[in-house]
C-alpha positions in Angstrom: 27.7 18.3 13.2 26.6 21.2 11.0 24.0 21.2 8.3 26.5 20.8 5.6 28.0 17.8 7.3 24.6 16.1 7.4 23.9 17.0 3.8 27.2 15.5 2.8 26.4 12.2 4.7 23.0 12.1 3.0 24.5 12.7 -0.4 27.1 10.0 0.1 24.5 7.6 1.5 26.4 7.4 4.8 23.6 8.7 6.9 21.8 6.2 9.2 18.0 6.3 9.0 15.8 5.1 11.9 12.1 4.5 11.3 10.0 4.3 14.4 6.9 2.2 13.9 7.0 -0.7 11.4 3.4 -1.0 10.3 1.9 -0.5 6.9 3.6 3.0 6.7 6.9 2.5 8.4 8.0 -0.8 6.8 7.6 0.3 3.2 9.4 3.5 4.0 12.3 1.7 5.7 12.6 -0.6 2.6 12.5 2.4 0.3 15.5 4.1 2.1 17.4 0.8 2.2 16.9 0.4 -1.5 18.1 4.0 -2.0 21.4 3.0 -0.4 21.0 4.0 3.3 21.6 1.9 6.3 18.2 1.7 8.0 17.2 0.5 11.4 13.5 0.0 12.2 12.3 0.4 15.7 9.1 -1.2 17.1 7.9 -2.2 20.5 6.3 -5.3 19.0 9.1 -7.8 19.2 7.2 -10.1 16.8 7.6 -7.5 14.0 11.2 -7.0 14.9 11.9 -10.7 14.7 10.0 -11.2 11.5 11.9 -8.4 9.8 15.3 -9.7 10.9 14.2 -13.1 9.5 13.3 -11.5 6.2 9.6 -12.3 6.7 7.1 -9.6 5.6 3.8 -9.1 7.4 2.8 -6.1 5.3 1.0 -7.0 2.1 2.7 -4.2 0.0 6.1 -5.6 0.8 6.9 -8.9 -0.7 9.0 -11.3 1.3 11.6 -11.4 -1.4 11.8 -7.6 -1.4 12.3 -7.6 2.3 14.9 -10.4 2.2 16.8 -8.5 -0.4 17.2 -5.6 2.1 17.9 -7.7 5.2 20.2 -10.5 3.9 23.8 -9.4 3.6 24.5 -11.9 0.8 21.6 -10.6 -1.3 23.6 -7.9 -2.9 22.2 -4.5 -3.8 20.4 -3.3 -0.7 21.3 -6.5 1.1 22.1 -6.1 4.8 21.1 -2.5 4.9 17.9 -3.0 6.9 17.6 -4.4 10.4 15.1 -4.0 13.2 15.2 -3.5 16.9 13.0 -3.0 19.9 15.7 -1.0 21.7 15.5 2.8 21.2 19.2 3.1 22.0 19.9 2.5 18.3 18.8 6.1 17.8 22.2 7.2 19.3 23.8 6.2 16.0 21.0 7.5 13.7 21.4 10.7 11.7 17.6 10.8 11.0 14.6 9.5 13.0 11.2 9.2 11.2 8.1 8.7 13.3 5.5 6.4 11.8 3.5 5.4 14.8 -0.3 4.9 15.0 -2.6 7.9 15.9 -6.0 6.4 16.8 -9.0 8.2 18.2 -10.1 7.8 21.8 -13.5 6.6 22.8 -14.7 10.2 23.0 -13.2 10.8 19.5 -10.4 12.9 20.9 -7.0 12.4 19.2 -4.7 9.9 20.9 -1.2 11.2 20.3 0.3 9.2 23.1 2.4 7.1 20.6 3.8 10.3 19.0 4.7 11.7 22.5 6.4 8.4 23.5 8.4 8.4 20.2 9.4 12.0 20.6 10.5 11.5 24.2 12.6 8.4 23.2 14.2 10.5 20.5 14.8 13.4 22.9 16.7 11.1 25.4 19.1 10.2 22.5 19.1 13.5 20.5 22.5 14.5 19.2 24.0 17.4 17.3 22.8 17.6 13.7 20.0 15.0 14.0 17.0 15.2 11.7 13.6 14.3 13.1 10.6 13.9 10.8 7.0 13.0 11.9 4.8 11.1 9.4 2.0 10.1 11.7 -1.3 11.7 10.8 -2.3 14.2 13.4 -3.9 17.6 14.0 -2.3 20.9 12.7 0.1 22.1 15.2 1.3 18.8 16.6 4.9 19.0 15.4 5.3 22.6 16.8 3.3 22.1 20.0 4.2 18.6 21.1 7.4 17.4 19.4 9.5 20.6 19.2 9.4 21.5 22.9 10.6 17.9 23.8 13.5 18.2 21.4 14.4 21.8 22.3 14.7 20.9 26.0 16.1 17.4 25.6 18.6 16.4 28.2 20.4 13.8 26.2 23.9 12.6 27.2 26.5 14.9 25.8 23.9 17.2 24.1 22.6 19.5 26.8 21.5 23.0 26.1 23.1 25.9 28.0 21.4 26.9 31.2 18.1 28.6 30.4 18.4 28.0 26.7 17.0 25.2 24.5 18.5 23.4 21.6 18.1 25.6 18.5 15.9 24.0 15.8 17.4 24.4 12.4 20.9 24.7 13.9 21.5 22.1 16.6 18.9 19.7 15.2 16.3 19.7 12.4 12.6 19.0 12.5 10.0 18.5 9.8 6.6 16.9 9.1 5.8 14.9 6.0 2.4 13.2 5.9 2.3 9.5 4.9 0.4 8.8 1.7 0.3 5.0 1.7 -2.7 3.4 0.1 -2.6 -0.3 1.0 -2.9 -2.7 -1.9 -2.0 -0.2 -4.7 0.8 -1.0 -7.1 0.5 2.1 -9.4 1.2 4.6 -6.6 3.9 3.5 -4.2 6.4 5.1 -1.7 8.7 5.8 -4.6 6.5 7.7 -7.0 3.8 9.3 -4.8 4.7 13.0 -4.4 6.0 13.7 -0.9 4.8 16.9 0.9 7.4 18.2 3.5 7.2 21.2 5.8 10.2 22.1 7.9 10.3 24.1 11.1 12.9 26.4 9.5 14.3 26.7 5.9 17.4 24.7 7.0 15.1 21.9 8.4 13.2 21.8 5.1 16.5 21.7 3.1 17.8 18.7 5.1 14.5 16.8 5.0 14.1 17.4 1.2 17.7 16.1 0.7 16.9 12.9 2.6 13.6 12.1 1.1 14.7 13.1 -2.4 17.1 10.2 -2.4 14.2 7.7 -2.2 11.2 9.5 -3.6 10.8 10.9 -7.1 9.0 14.2 -6.3 9.2 16.4 -3.3 6.6 19.0 -2.6 7.9 21.6 -0.1 5.5 23.7 1.9 6.1 26.6 4.3 5.6 24.9 7.6 4.8 21.6 9.4 1.4 23.0 10.2 0.6 23.4 6.5 1.9 19.8 5.8 -0.3 18.5 8.6 -3.3 20.3 7.2 -2.6 18.8 3.7 -3.1 15.3 5.0 -6.3 16.2 6.7 -7.7 18.0 3.7 -6.9 15.0 1.5 -8.9 12.6 3.6 -11.6 15.0 4.6 -12.2 15.6 0.9 -12.7 11.9 0.4 -14.9 11.5 3.5 -17.2 14.4 2.6 -17.6 13.2 -1.0 -18.2 9.6 0.1 -20.8 11.0 2.5 -22.5 12.9 -0.4 -22.6 9.9 -2.7 -23.9 7.7 0.1 -26.8 10.1 0.7 -27.4 10.2 -3.0 -27.7 6.4 -2.9 -30.3 6.7 -0.2 -32.2 9.3 -2.3 -32.0 7.2 -5.4 -33.5 4.3 -3.4 -36.4 6.5 -2.4 -36.9 7.7 -6.0 -36.7 4.2 -7.5 -33.5 5.1 -9.4 -30.4 3.0 -9.8 -27.6 5.0 -8.2 -24.9 3.1 -10.0 -26.4 3.9 -13.4 -26.6 7.6 -12.3 -22.9 7.6 -11.4 -21.7 5.9 -14.6 -23.6 8.4 -16.7 -22.5 11.4 -14.6 -18.8 10.6 -14.8 -18.9 10.9 -18.6 -18.8 14.6 -18.1 -15.1 15.5 -18.9 -14.9 18.3 -16.4 -16.4 19.4 -13.0 -17.1 16.0 -11.7 -15.1 13.3 -9.9 -16.8 9.9 -9.3 -17.1 8.6 -5.8 -19.0 5.4 -5.0 -21.4 4.4 -2.2 -20.9 1.5 0.1 -21.7 0.0 3.5 -19.7 2.7 5.3 -16.2 4.0 5.8 -13.2 1.8 6.7 -9.4 2.0 7.0 -7.3 4.0 9.4 -7.4 7.2 7.4 -10.7 8.3 6.1 -12.9 7.6 9.1 -10.3 8.9 11.5 -8.4 11.9 10.0 -11.3 14.3 9.6 -12.1 13.9 13.3 -8.6 15.2 14.1 -9.4 18.3 12.2 -12.8 18.6 13.8 -11.3 18.2 17.3 -8.7 20.9 16.6 -11.3 23.3 15.4 -13.5 22.7 18.5 -10.5 24.0 20.6 -10.8 27.2 18.5 -14.6 27.5 19.0 -15.5 26.4 15.5 -17.7 23.5 14.4 -16.6 21.6 11.3 -20.1 21.2 9.9 -19.3 19.3 6.7 -17.2 16.8 8.6 -19.9 16.2 11.2 -22.6 15.7 8.5 -20.4 13.4 6.5 -19.7 11.4 9.6 -23.4 11.1 10.4 -24.2 9.8 6.9 -21.2 7.5 6.5 -21.4 5.9 9.9 -25.1 5.4 9.4 -24.6 3.3 6.3 -24.3 -0.1 8.2 -27.7 0.5 9.7 -29.1 1.4 6.2 -27.6 -1.9 4.8 -29.2 -3.8 7.7 -32.6 -2.4 6.7 -32.0 -3.4 3.1 -31.2 -6.9 4.2 -34.3 -7.1 6.5 -36.5 -5.8 3.7 -35.0 -8.2 1.2 -35.6 -11.2 3.5 -39.1 -10.0 4.3 -39.9 -9.9 0.6 -38.9 -13.5 0.5 -41.1 -14.4 3.5 -38.1 -14.7 5.9 -37.6 -12.8 9.1 -34.2 -11.4 10.0 -34.3 -13.0 13.4 -32.9 -16.6 12.9 -31.9 -15.9 9.3 -28.6 -17.3 8.1 -26.6 -14.4 6.7 -23.2 -14.8 5.0 -21.0 -11.8 4.7 -18.6 -11.8 1.7 -15.5 -9.7 2.6 -14.7 -8.1 6.0 -11.6 -6.1 4.9 -12.3 -2.4 4.6 -11.3 -2.4 0.9 -10.8 -4.9 -1.9 -7.8 -7.1 -2.2 -6.3 -6.3 1.2 -6.5 -8.0 4.6 -6.9 -4.8 6.6 -10.0 -4.7 8.8 -9.4 -1.5 10.7 -12.6 0.5 11.1 -14.2 -1.9 8.5 -18.0 -1.3 8.2 -18.4 -5.0 7.8 -17.7 -5.4 11.5 -20.4 -2.9 12.4 -22.8 -4.8 10.1 -22.0 -8.1 11.7 -22.7 -6.6 15.1 -26.0 -5.1 14.0 -27.1 -8.4 12.4 -26.3 -10.4 15.5 -28.1 -7.9 17.7 -31.2 -8.6 15.6 -30.9 -12.3 16.1 -29.4 -13.3 12.7 -27.0 -16.2 12.4 -24.0 -14.5 10.8 -20.9 -16.0 9.2 -18.3 -14.5 7.0 -15.7 -15.4 4.3 -12.8 -13.3 3.3 -9.8 -14.6 1.3 -7.5 -12.3 3.2 -8.9 -12.5 6.7 -9.2 -15.6 8.8 -10.6 -14.1 12.0 -12.1 -10.8 13.3 -13.2 -9.5 16.6 -16.8 -8.5 17.1 -18.3 -7.5 20.5 -15.1 -8.5 22.2 -15.0 -12.0 20.9 -13.2 -13.7 18.0 -15.2 -14.7 15.0 -13.5 -17.1 12.5 -14.2 -17.1 8.8 -15.7 -20.1 7.1 -14.7 -21.9 3.8 -16.6 -20.8 0.7 -18.2 -23.3 -1.5 -21.4 -23.7 -3.4 -23.1 -25.5 -0.4 -22.1 -22.6 1.9 -23.7 -20.1 -0.4 -26.8 -22.2 -0.9 -27.4 -22.6 2.9 -27.5 -18.9 3.4 -30.8 -17.2 3.5 -29.0 -14.0 2.4 -25.5 -13.4 1.1 -24.2 -9.8 1.5 -21.3 -8.4 -0.5 -19.4 -5.9 1.6 -15.9 -6.1 0.1 -15.6 -6.7 -3.6 -12.4 -8.8 -3.7 -11.3 -9.5 -7.2 -10.7 -13.2 -6.5 -14.5 -13.8 -6.1 -16.3 -15.2 -9.1 -19.4 -13.1 -9.0 -21.3 -15.1 -11.6 -20.7 -18.2 -9.4 -21.8 -16.3 -6.3 -25.0 -15.2 -8.0 -25.8 -18.6 -9.4 -25.5 -20.3 -6.0 -27.2 -17.6 -3.8 -30.9 -17.6 -3.1 -30.8 -13.9 -2.1 -28.0 -11.5 -2.6 -27.6 -8.0 -1.2 -24.8 -6.2 -3.2 -23.5 -3.1 -1.4 -20.6 -2.5 -3.9 -22.2 -3.1 -7.3 -19.8 -6.1 -7.7 -22.4 -8.0 -9.7 -22.8 -5.3 -12.3 -23.1 -7.0 -15.7 -23.7 -10.4 -14.2 -26.9 -12.0 -15.5 -29.4 -12.6 -12.6 -32.9 -13.7 -12.0 -35.3 -10.9 -11.1 -35.4 -10.3 -7.4 -32.4 -12.4 -6.6 -30.0 -9.5 -6.3 -30.7 -6.4 -4.3 -28.4 -3.4 -4.8 -27.6 -0.7 -2.3 
C-alpha cells in the first residue's frame, strides 16, 4: 500500500488504529480516535483493563464510563462499537496505524527502562505490513525512535513482508514512523486530548505527512517538527522546565522560612508583574509520572555524551529533599506544642500526587509517610480518591475522615489540596495543622494552630 492509499483510508475514516498501552495516555487517545470516526483496537497485556474496556467500564478518571460505553457499545450510535480491546498483538495484522503508549519508568539506578517500548516495537515488527504507520508517544530520551524502534522495523521479518536480502524495509516508503509526545495532564478538563496542540516529528517528510493526517482527524492543532529527536526533546524540555522552576520555588520557600517571610505572600505579590514572571508554587516534593522522571531521561542521555545536566541535578536535589524538610517542620511544630515526634499521631490529608486525582505515582506523600514511620510516628491517611497505598512494601489503608479523627491526631498534615476538603472544618477540628500547600489561605485560624511550609 502506497502513501496515497493510506492517506485515502485516513481521510475516509477507513483506517484501523491500534493503541498499545491503555493507561492514562492510551485510553483517552483511543477514545479520541473512535470519536473521530476510526475503528480502534486497544492492546494491553493487563487482561483486567481489556475486560473492563470491553464491558464499557472506565478505570481512567479522565474518561467517564458513559463516554467509554458510547464508543464500545454498538447500539450507542455515533462512535458506538468502534472501540474494542485485546491482549492479543495479532490484531496488529489488520491495523493501519500502531501507536505506542506504554510506560517508561526509571530503574533503581535512575537509568531509563525502555523495555516496554522495545517489547511493543518487537510485537509490531512481527506483524508489520506494507504502508503501516507506527507512532511512539511514550516519553523517552532523544534518539529512542531512531536508535531503538527504527532498526526493529527496518529489519522486521513479518509474514509476507520481508525485505530483500541484505536490505531493510524503507522508512517513508514501505512503512512510516514518527514520534509524538503525550501531553496528558490527569484531572484537567480545560486542556484535553482534542484541544492540546500535538507535536509530531516524522523520520521522513512522508512519515510526517501521514502522521499529521491521522492525528489531524482527532486533534485540533498539529505542530510539526523536523525529526523524532526534536519531538522527543520537546517533551523533556516541557517537564524539565517545570521541575527546575519548582525546585527554584521550593528553595525560595526554604529561604523565606529562614528569613521569617511568608513565601505564599511573596509569590502572590510577585505574580502581579504582567511580564517576565510565571508563578510556580512550593510543596512537599514532586509527584506524578512525568516531572520527577522525565528530566532524568535527559540527564542520563547527556551522561552518555560526557555532559552533566547541572540544573536537572540541582533541581532533583532540592525537590526530592522536600519530604525531609516537611518532616522537620512537623517535628518542630510538635516540639513547640510539647509533643515529641516519636509516638505522635500524625494524619496525612491527601496521598495523590496532585489535587482531585487518584494517581499516587511518585507521590511525595508516600515518602513523607515512610520518613514519619521511621521516626516512630503513628501515621494514618485519608484521601477521597485513594483507598490504599504501598509504603515500605506493605499496604496501608486509608481511614474515614470525621471530626473525631481530626481531633485525635496530634498533627494533621495537608499534602494534597483536594477541592472536596472543607478547610475551615479541618482547621476548626485540628489541634495542630501543617499546611504544605497553602490550602488554608484565607481561613480564620487561632495563632500557632496552623504552620505553613
